[in-house]
C-alpha positions as CSV (number, residue, x, y, z in Angstrom):
1,M,-64.5,66.0,37.5
2,S,-63.3,64.3,40.2
3,Y,-61.6,67.5,41.4
4,Y,-64.9,69.2,41.8
5,Y,-66.1,66.4,43.7
6,Q,-63.4,67.1,46.3
7,G,-63.4,70.7,45.8
8,N,-60.9,73.5,45.4
9,L,-58.5,72.1,47.8
10,A,-58.2,68.9,45.7
11,M,-56.9,71.0,42.9
12,E,-54.1,72.6,45.1
13,L,-53.1,69.4,46.1
14,E,-52.9,67.9,42.8
15,K,-50.9,71.0,41.3
16,Q,-48.4,70.6,44.3
17,S,-47.9,67.1,43.4
18,R,-47.1,67.7,40.0
19,S,-44.7,70.4,40.9
20,V,-43.1,68.2,43.7
21,T,-42.5,65.3,41.5
22,K,-38.7,65.2,40.1
23,T,-38.2,63.8,37.1
24,T,-34.8,61.7,37.3
25,K,-33.3,59.9,34.3
26,R,-32.7,56.4,34.8
27,T,-29.7,55.1,33.6
28,I,-30.0,51.6,32.0
29,R,-26.7,49.7,32.2
30,I,-26.4,47.0,29.7
31,K,-24.4,44.1,30.9
32,P,-21.5,43.7,28.7
33,T,-21.3,40.3,26.4
34,I,-18.6,38.0,26.6
35,P,-15.4,39.4,24.8
36,T,-14.8,38.2,21.3
37,G,-11.5,36.8,22.3
38,E,-12.9,34.7,25.1
39,K,-15.7,33.6,22.7
40,L,-12.8,32.1,20.6
41,L,-10.8,30.7,23.3
42,Y,-14.2,28.7,24.5
43,L,-14.9,27.7,21.1
44,L,-11.1,26.5,20.7
45,F,-11.4,24.5,24.0
46,I,-14.7,22.9,23.0
47,S,-13.0,22.1,19.4
48,L,-10.3,20.6,21.0
49,T,-12.2,18.4,23.6
50,V,-14.7,17.2,20.6
51,I,-11.4,16.3,18.3
52,G,-9.8,14.5,21.3
53,L,-12.6,12.7,22.3
54,G,-13.2,11.5,18.4
55,M,-9.6,10.7,18.2
56,V,-10.0,8.2,21.3
57,G,-13.1,6.9,20.0
58,V,-11.5,6.3,16.6
59,R,-8.3,4.6,18.4
60,Y,-10.7,2.4,20.6
61,S,-12.2,1.2,17.7
62,Q,-9.0,0.4,16.1
63,I,-7.9,-1.3,19.1
64,S,-11.2,-3.5,19.2
65,Q,-10.4,-4.5,15.6
66,M,-6.9,-5.7,16.3
67,N,-8.1,-7.4,19.3
68,Y,-10.4,-9.3,17.0
69,E,-7.7,-10.0,14.7
70,I,-5.4,-11.4,17.2
71,Q,-8.2,-13.7,18.6
72,S,-8.9,-15.0,15.1
73,T,-5.2,-15.4,14.5
74,K,-4.8,-17.3,17.8
75,K,-7.7,-19.8,16.7
76,E,-6.3,-20.3,13.3
77,N,-2.9,-20.9,15.0
78,R,-4.3,-23.5,17.3
79,L,-6.0,-25.3,14.5
80,L,-2.7,-25.3,12.6
81,A,-1.0,-26.7,15.4
82,E,-3.3,-29.3,15.9
83,K,-3.1,-30.3,12.2
84,N,0.6,-30.3,12.3
85,A,0.5,-32.7,15.4
86,T,-1.8,-34.9,13.2
87,L,0.5,-34.9,10.4
88,K,3.8,-35.3,12.4
89,L,2.0,-38.6,13.8
90,Q,1.1,-39.4,10.3
91,I,4.6,-39.3,9.1
92,E,6.0,-40.9,12.0
93,Q,3.7,-43.7,11.0
94,L,4.5,-43.8,7.4
95,S,8.3,-43.4,8.0
96,N,8.3,-46.9,10.0
97,R,10.9,-49.1,9.1
98,D,9.0,-52.2,8.7
99,R,6.1,-50.8,7.1
100,I,8.8,-49.2,4.5
101,Q,9.9,-52.5,4.1
102,R,6.8,-54.6,3.8
103,E,5.7,-51.8,1.3
104,A,8.9,-52.3,-0.7
105,E,8.4,-56.1,-0.7
106,R,4.9,-55.7,-1.9
107,Q,6.0,-53.6,-4.7
108,G,8.6,-56.3,-5.6
109,M,11.8,-55.0,-4.2
110,V,14.6,-57.2,-2.8
111,Y,16.4,-56.6,0.3
112,N,20.3,-56.0,-0.1
113,A,22.4,-56.0,3.2
114,N,25.4,-54.9,1.4
115,A,23.6,-51.8,0.3
116,V,22.2,-50.6,3.6
117,H,24.3,-48.2,5.6
118,T,23.5,-46.9,9.1
119,I,24.7,-43.3,9.7
120,G,24.8,-41.2,13.2
121,Q,27.1,-43.4,15.0
122,G,30.3,-41.2,13.9
123,K,31.1,-43.3,11.0
124,V,29.3,-45.3,8.1
125,K,29.3,-49.1,8.6
126,A,27.5,-51.6,6.7
127,S,24.4,-53.1,8.2
128,S,24.9,-56.3,10.0
129,I,21.4,-57.6,9.0
130,Q,21.4,-60.4,6.7
131,Q,18.9,-61.7,4.6
132,Q,18.5,-64.6,2.2
133,Q,19.1,-63.8,-1.5
134,P,16.1,-65.4,-3.7
135,N,17.2,-68.4,-5.3
136,Q,17.5,-68.0,-9.0
137,P,16.5,-71.1,-11.4
């Protein structure tokens, strides 16, 4: 009813404006998505990257384990070297000639100078150490 308010002139303007408007078709462009081949290429690249990082992580873990084993082996080696040094010192003390002679005499053995030979000077010769033979009654 607004056209009565404005009169006949408004009706004519409205009719003209309706006929003047052009109907235009809008073409909507849909952006094309990423092609399937390119998607597969991206997926392959991401998969290879994840697999590579996983392998690096596993290898780093293996290296850490090896380093731990090396450290424990070095520690064990050092302890065994100390034990060997102690045992060598003990062997040296136990193989002392005077100690062996005292131990033999304590067990009742008799020293026989003719049975003693020194080796290592090129030829074997009898020892020049003379000891008294026990007197037999």
